[in-house]
Every structure is written in structure tokens, then in C-alpha cells.
C-alpha positions as CSV (number, residue, x, y, z in Angstrom):
1,M,-68.6,130.3,-61.0
2,S,-65.7,131.2,-58.7
3,G,-62.8,133.0,-60.3
4,I,-64.9,135.1,-62.7
5,K,-64.9,138.8,-62.2
6,L,-66.9,140.2,-65.1
7,A,-67.9,143.5,-66.7
8,V,-70.6,144.0,-69.3
9,I,-69.9,146.9,-71.7
10,G,-73.1,148.1,-73.4
11,C,-76.3,148.0,-71.5
12,G,-78.9,148.5,-74.2
13,K,-81.8,146.1,-74.9
14,W,-79.6,143.1,-75.6
15,G,-76.9,144.2,-73.2
16,M,-79.4,144.1,-70.4
17,N,-80.2,140.5,-71.2
18,H,-76.5,139.8,-70.7
19,V,-76.5,141.7,-67.4
20,R,-79.5,139.8,-66.0
21,T,-78.2,136.5,-67.2
22,A,-74.7,137.2,-65.8
23,Y,-76.0,138.2,-62.4
24,N,-78.1,135.1,-62.2
25,L,-75.1,132.9,-63.1
26,F,-72.2,134.7,-61.3
27,G,-73.9,136.8,-58.7
28,N,-71.3,139.3,-57.3
29,G,-68.9,138.0,-59.9
30,L,-70.6,140.6,-62.2
31,K,-68.6,143.5,-60.9
32,Y,-69.1,146.3,-63.5
33,C,-71.6,147.5,-66.0
34,A,-70.5,150.2,-68.4
35,D,-72.5,152.4,-70.8
36,S,-72.3,155.9,-72.1
37,D,-75.9,156.5,-71.0
38,A,-75.6,157.4,-67.3
39,D,-79.4,157.1,-66.9
40,L,-79.0,153.3,-67.1
41,K,-77.4,153.2,-63.7
42,E,-80.8,153.1,-62.0
43,K,-81.8,150.2,-64.2
44,I,-78.7,148.3,-63.2
45,N,-79.2,149.1,-59.5
46,R,-82.6,147.4,-59.7
47,I,-80.8,144.2,-60.6
48,S,-78.2,144.6,-57.8
49,S,-76.9,147.6,-56.0
50,E,-73.6,145.7,-55.7
51,I,-72.9,146.1,-59.4
52,K,-70.6,149.1,-60.1
53,F,-71.9,151.3,-62.9
54,T,-69.5,153.5,-64.9
55,S,-69.7,155.5,-68.1
56,D,-65.9,155.2,-68.5
57,I,-64.5,151.8,-69.5
58,K,-61.1,153.0,-68.2
59,D,-62.5,152.2,-64.7
60,L,-62.7,148.5,-65.4
61,I,-59.5,148.5,-67.4
62,A,-57.7,149.8,-64.4
63,D,-59.2,147.2,-62.1
64,P,-56.9,144.1,-62.1
65,E,-59.6,142.0,-60.6
66,V,-61.7,142.1,-63.7
67,N,-60.6,139.2,-65.9
68,A,-63.6,138.9,-68.3
69,V,-65.7,141.3,-70.3
70,I,-68.8,141.0,-72.5
71,I,-69.1,143.6,-75.2
72,S,-72.7,144.4,-76.3
73,T,-72.2,147.8,-77.9
74,P,-73.1,148.8,-81.5
75,A,-71.1,146.7,-84.0
76,E,-69.0,149.6,-85.3
77,S,-67.4,150.0,-81.9
78,H,-66.6,146.3,-81.3
79,F,-63.1,146.3,-82.7
80,E,-61.7,149.2,-80.7
81,I,-63.2,148.1,-77.4
82,A,-62.3,144.4,-77.8
83,K,-58.7,145.4,-78.8
84,E,-58.5,147.7,-75.7
85,M,-59.8,144.9,-73.4
86,L,-57.4,142.3,-74.8
87,L,-54.4,144.7,-74.5
88,A,-55.5,145.2,-70.8
89,G,-55.4,141.4,-70.2
90,K,-59.1,140.8,-70.2
91,N,-60.8,137.7,-71.7
92,V,-63.4,138.9,-74.2
93,L,-66.9,137.7,-75.3
94,V,-68.1,140.1,-78.0
95,E,-71.5,140.2,-79.7
96,K,-71.9,139.4,-83.4
97,P,-70.6,140.5,-85.7
98,I,-67.3,140.5,-83.9
99,T,-66.1,143.4,-86.2
100,L,-67.3,144.9,-89.4
101,N,-64.5,143.3,-91.5
102,S,-62.5,140.1,-91.3
103,D,-59.1,141.9,-91.2
104,E,-60.0,143.5,-87.9
105,A,-61.2,140.1,-86.6
106,K,-57.9,138.6,-87.5
107,V,-56.1,141.3,-85.6
108,L,-58.2,140.5,-82.5
109,N,-57.7,136.7,-82.9
110,K,-53.9,137.2,-83.2
111,L,-53.8,139.4,-80.2
112,S,-55.8,137.0,-78.1
113,K,-53.3,134.2,-79.0
114,E,-50.3,136.3,-78.2
115,K,-51.8,137.3,-74.8
116,G,-53.1,133.8,-74.0
117,L,-56.6,135.1,-73.6
118,I,-60.1,133.8,-74.6
119,L,-61.7,135.6,-77.5
120,M,-65.3,134.5,-78.2
121,V,-68.0,135.8,-80.5
122,G,-71.7,135.7,-79.5
123,H,-73.0,133.4,-82.3
124,L,-75.9,132.6,-79.9
125,L,-77.6,129.9,-82.0
126,L,-74.6,127.7,-81.7
127,Y,-75.5,127.4,-78.0
128,H,-79.2,126.8,-78.6
129,P,-80.2,123.3,-77.4
130,A,-82.4,122.9,-80.5
131,I,-79.6,123.6,-82.9
132,L,-77.3,121.2,-80.9
133,K,-80.0,118.5,-81.0
134,L,-80.4,119.0,-84.8
135,K,-76.6,118.7,-85.2
136,E,-76.7,115.5,-83.1
137,Y,-79.4,114.0,-85.5
138,L,-77.4,115.1,-88.5
139,D,-74.1,113.6,-87.3
140,S,-75.7,110.4,-86.2
141,G,-77.0,109.8,-89.7
142,K,-80.7,110.1,-88.9
143,L,-81.2,112.6,-91.7
144,G,-78.9,110.7,-94.1
145,K,-76.7,112.6,-96.5
146,L,-77.2,116.4,-96.1
147,Q,-78.6,117.9,-99.2
148,Y,-80.1,121.3,-98.6
149,I,-80.6,123.9,-95.8
150,Y,-82.7,127.0,-95.9
151,S,-83.2,129.7,-93.3
152,N,-85.8,132.5,-93.1
153,R,-85.1,135.3,-90.6
154,L,-87.9,137.9,-91.1
155,N,-89.4,140.7,-89.0
156,L,-90.7,144.3,-89.1
157,G,-87.8,146.4,-87.8
158,N,-85.7,147.4,-86.0
159,I,-84.0,149.0,-89.0
160,R,-80.3,149.9,-88.5
161,T,-78.5,152.9,-89.9
162,E,-75.0,151.6,-89.5
163,E,-75.4,148.2,-91.2
164,N,-77.7,146.5,-93.7
165,I,-80.0,143.6,-93.1
166,L,-77.3,141.1,-94.3
167,W,-74.9,142.2,-91.5
168,S,-77.7,142.6,-88.9
169,F,-79.6,139.3,-89.3
170,A,-77.6,136.9,-91.5
171,P,-74.6,136.2,-89.2
172,H,-76.9,134.0,-87.1
173,D,-77.8,131.9,-90.1
174,I,-74.4,131.7,-91.7
175,S,-72.9,130.6,-88.3
176,V,-75.5,127.8,-88.0
177,I,-75.2,126.6,-91.6
178,Q,-71.4,126.5,-91.4
179,F,-71.7,124.7,-88.1
180,L,-74.1,122.1,-89.5
181,T,-72.1,121.5,-92.7
182,G,-68.7,121.6,-90.9
183,C,-67.1,123.7,-93.6
184,I,-67.2,127.1,-95.4
185,P,-69.0,127.4,-98.7
186,D,-67.2,127.0,-102.0
187,E,-69.5,129.6,-103.7
188,V,-71.4,132.5,-102.3
189,S,-73.8,134.8,-104.1
190,A,-76.4,137.3,-103.0
191,T,-79.1,139.6,-104.2
192,G,-80.9,142.4,-102.3
193,A,-83.1,145.4,-102.5
194,I,-83.1,148.9,-101.0
195,F,-86.4,150.6,-100.0
196,V,-86.1,152.7,-96.8
197,Q,-82.5,154.2,-96.7
198,D,-80.1,154.9,-99.5
199,G,-77.3,152.4,-99.7
200,I,-78.7,150.0,-97.0
201,Q,-80.3,146.8,-98.2
202,D,-83.6,146.0,-96.4
203,T,-83.9,142.4,-97.8
204,T,-81.4,140.0,-99.1
205,L,-81.3,136.4,-100.4
206,T,-77.9,134.7,-100.1
207,Y,-77.0,131.4,-101.7
208,L,-74.3,129.1,-100.3
209,N,-72.9,126.1,-102.2
210,F,-70.8,123.6,-100.3
211,K,-68.6,120.6,-101.3
212,G,-70.5,117.3,-101.8
213,N,-73.5,119.0,-103.6
214,V,-74.8,120.6,-100.4
215,H,-76.7,123.8,-100.9
216,A,-78.2,126.5,-98.7
217,H,-80.1,129.8,-98.9
218,I,-80.7,132.5,-96.4
219,F,-83.6,135.0,-96.7
220,V,-83.5,137.9,-94.3
221,S,-85.7,141.0,-94.2
222,W,-86.8,143.7,-91.7
223,L,-89.7,144.6,-94.0
224,H,-92.0,141.7,-93.2
225,P,-95.5,141.8,-91.7
226,F,-94.8,139.1,-89.1
227,K,-91.8,137.5,-87.3
228,E,-90.5,134.3,-88.7
229,Q,-87.3,132.4,-87.7
230,R,-87.4,129.1,-89.5
231,L,-84.5,126.7,-90.3
232,V,-85.2,123.7,-92.6
233,V,-82.5,120.9,-92.9
234,I,-83.0,118.3,-95.6
235,G,-81.2,115.0,-95.9
236,D,-81.8,112.0,-98.3
237,K,-83.5,110.0,-95.5
238,A,-85.3,112.6,-93.4
239,M,-85.8,116.3,-92.7
240,M,-85.9,118.6,-89.7
241,V,-87.5,122.0,-89.0
242,F,-86.6,124.4,-86.2
243,E,-89.1,127.2,-85.9
244,D,-88.0,129.4,-82.9
245,T,-91.0,131.7,-83.0
246,L,-93.4,129.0,-82.0
247,S,-94.4,128.7,-78.4
248,E,-94.1,124.9,-78.4
249,N,-93.1,122.0,-80.7
250,K,-90.3,124.1,-82.1
251,L,-88.2,121.2,-83.4
252,Q,-89.7,118.6,-85.7
253,Y,-88.4,115.5,-87.4
254,F,-90.0,114.4,-90.7
255,R,-89.3,111.0,-92.2
256,K,-89.9,112.3,-95.7
257,G,-88.0,112.3,-98.9
258,F,-87.6,110.4,-102.1
259,E,-86.4,107.0,-103.0
260,I,-85.4,105.7,-106.4
261,I,-87.4,102.6,-107.2
262,D,-87.1,100.9,-110.6
263,G,-85.3,104.0,-111.8
264,L,-88.1,106.4,-110.8
265,P,-88.3,108.8,-107.8
266,V,-91.0,107.7,-105.3
267,K,-92.2,110.0,-102.5
268,K,-91.8,108.8,-98.9
269,D,-94.2,110.7,-96.7
270,A,-94.4,109.4,-93.1
271,E,-95.6,111.1,-89.9
272,F,-93.5,113.8,-88.2
273,E,-92.2,113.6,-84.7
274,N,-91.8,116.5,-82.2
275,I,-88.3,116.4,-80.8
276,E,-87.7,117.4,-77.1
277,F,-84.6,119.4,-76.2
278,D,-83.2,121.1,-73.1
279,N,-85.0,124.3,-72.3
280,T,-82.0,126.1,-70.8
281,Q,-81.7,129.6,-72.3
282,P,-79.0,129.8,-75.0
283,L,-77.5,133.0,-73.5
284,E,-77.0,131.1,-70.2
285,I,-75.3,128.3,-72.0
286,E,-73.1,130.8,-73.9
287,Q,-72.0,132.7,-70.8
288,N,-71.3,129.4,-68.9
289,H,-69.3,128.2,-71.9
290,F,-67.3,131.5,-71.8
291,A,-66.5,131.0,-68.1
292,E,-65.6,127.4,-68.6
293,C,-63.2,128.3,-71.4
294,I,-61.5,130.9,-69.1
295,K,-61.3,128.4,-66.3
296,N,-59.8,125.6,-68.4
297,S,-58.0,127.6,-71.0
298,S,-60.0,125.8,-73.7
299,T,-61.0,126.9,-77.1
300,P,-64.6,128.3,-77.4
301,R,-67.1,126.7,-79.8
302,T,-67.4,130.2,-81.3
303,D,-63.7,131.3,-81.1
304,G,-61.9,133.9,-83.2
305,V,-61.5,131.5,-86.1
306,N,-65.2,130.8,-86.2
307,A,-65.9,134.6,-86.1
308,I,-63.5,135.1,-89.1
309,E,-65.1,132.4,-91.1
310,V,-68.5,133.9,-90.7
311,L,-67.3,137.4,-91.5
312,E,-65.5,136.1,-94.7
313,T,-68.8,134.6,-95.9
314,L,-70.6,137.8,-95.1
315,E,-68.0,139.8,-97.1
316,R,-68.3,137.5,-100.1
317,A,-72.1,138.0,-100.0
318,Q,-71.7,141.8,-99.5
319,K,-69.3,142.0,-102.5
320,D,-71.9,140.3,-104.7
321,L,-74.6,142.7,-103.4
322,I,-72.7,145.8,-104.6
323,K,-71.7,144.6,-108.0
């Protein structure tokens, strides 16, 4: 897209996904990659020798041509780097969680408004075509009244030392559930367990209760023998399941549920249907959305307010964990 001059800050495992995607989308519009590990320069050069590599973010701050940055550094550094970029007049897409507390996120959001800049958080699943298709089915009434959502995000590692499993995995699920319900929960509770490192939960179970008798739970763990990413959405007419770890048929629609007949609940158990959705990679959609918001001065789907709402739910869960 013309007009975008981009820098990626943080070129680790996920950062390199941003680099590759950005180069495919914007070509030479990806001007800089920055990382404290100078050995990554060779890896960047294999993507394109035209991308400037630096270990000092002041280089891209000083370049007035750079108007957008993607921050994919460890979460504890997000606030300071994002603040520095906004003060330098750069539009910012920062990976989740945007910061490690909602007060810092509010500072960034206020600063972006004052500067007239785009601030966006990488709640990637809100750009996943399957989640957007599920939201379409829910909004059209095909599931009926929303009743219950549950999400399992389970794997073996990678264990973090700077954040617990709730902060590492659950932002994905909280962002999706609040997107599907269209609101923040009235009640939040959480339990967890510590096994590997003192003070850092390895597994948590979070309960969210929303207005209208809508309930949800989120189970996350990095002590699990296999990878599972499953989202189940239940309405009073039908149900949907999104299982991202499957190689095919990831999204399914079930005409199942209960009907009250003569005062008694009767099970309705019809065949399921595999639902097709666009196979464009969510990261590509996310980066394109960022660029479009910069071009049109429009509000991102995952703007600063969205980031704050997710953080506040995380904080309510974390507070319950440490009672």
C-alpha cells in the first residue's frame, strides 16, 4: 500500500512473522527492522537486502519518513517503546498485551488521541476469518440467543518468566469473547495453580458472566500433552465450534440444543455442517487493517479502548488469582 513507511521493532519468532508478512504486503514500504540482537541482521537480509537493520530504535525515530511501527518485543517493554513512538509521531501497532496494566494502556490511548495517531493492539483472532464468520452467524440469529461460550487454549510450553499463563494465553480468548458478546463481563473470577516457577501460574480457569444470562469460561495451560485451541459458542437454536489446530474443517455449525415441549426439555440433535471461510492469514488481514486505518484516519477494530477493556478483564481475573 502506497504511503506506508513501516518499521518492525522486535524480530524474534513472532516478530519475524510480522516482517515476512509486511514485506509481502508492502514491499519496500517496510523500511526498518530493529532488534537488540545484531545477529538477526543476516536473517532480515535473506528476506530483503533493502530492509535497513538497526539495534538502536533512535535510528527509525529520527527518520521522518517512517510513519508506522509494529512492536513485537517482550510485553514488559511495550509501554515505553509505544510511548516513545507515539511521541515521535509514529502510528503504532503493538502486540498483545498492549501493556502489563490498564493505566499504562490509558496513557497510550490518550497520547494517540492527542497526537491524532493510530494506536492498535494485535488481538489477532479478531482478524481471523473464522471468528468473523462465527460473529456473522451469531449476529444474524442463526445460533439464536447466546447462552454460553468456552475456550480452551492448551499446549506444552513455551513457559514465560515475565508473565503467567493468564497474561500469556488468555488475552486472545478474552478479546474474542468480548467481541462476540459485544460487552465486558459483569463478573470475573479465576482460579489457578503453580507448579514450575514460584509465583507464576501455569494453568488458570477464568469465569466470565455477562448481562442477559450469558456465561463463559477460559481454560489456559502450558502444561498440557498436546496443543488444543478450541472455541465453542452455544445458542438456544444452534452451536458452533472453531478448532484452529485442525488441518481442515476448522469451523462447524451444529443444529443442536433443547426445546421445551409440554413443559419438558427435549433434545434436538441434527447433523452438523462444515462452514467455509476465507483462508487469508489473519496477520495479513491485521496488517492491512492497520494500513487502511492510517490511510483513512479510521478507528481500528482493536483500538486502544479495546485493548484497555481486555486488560481490565485480565486484571480482574489476576486479582482473584492472588486472593
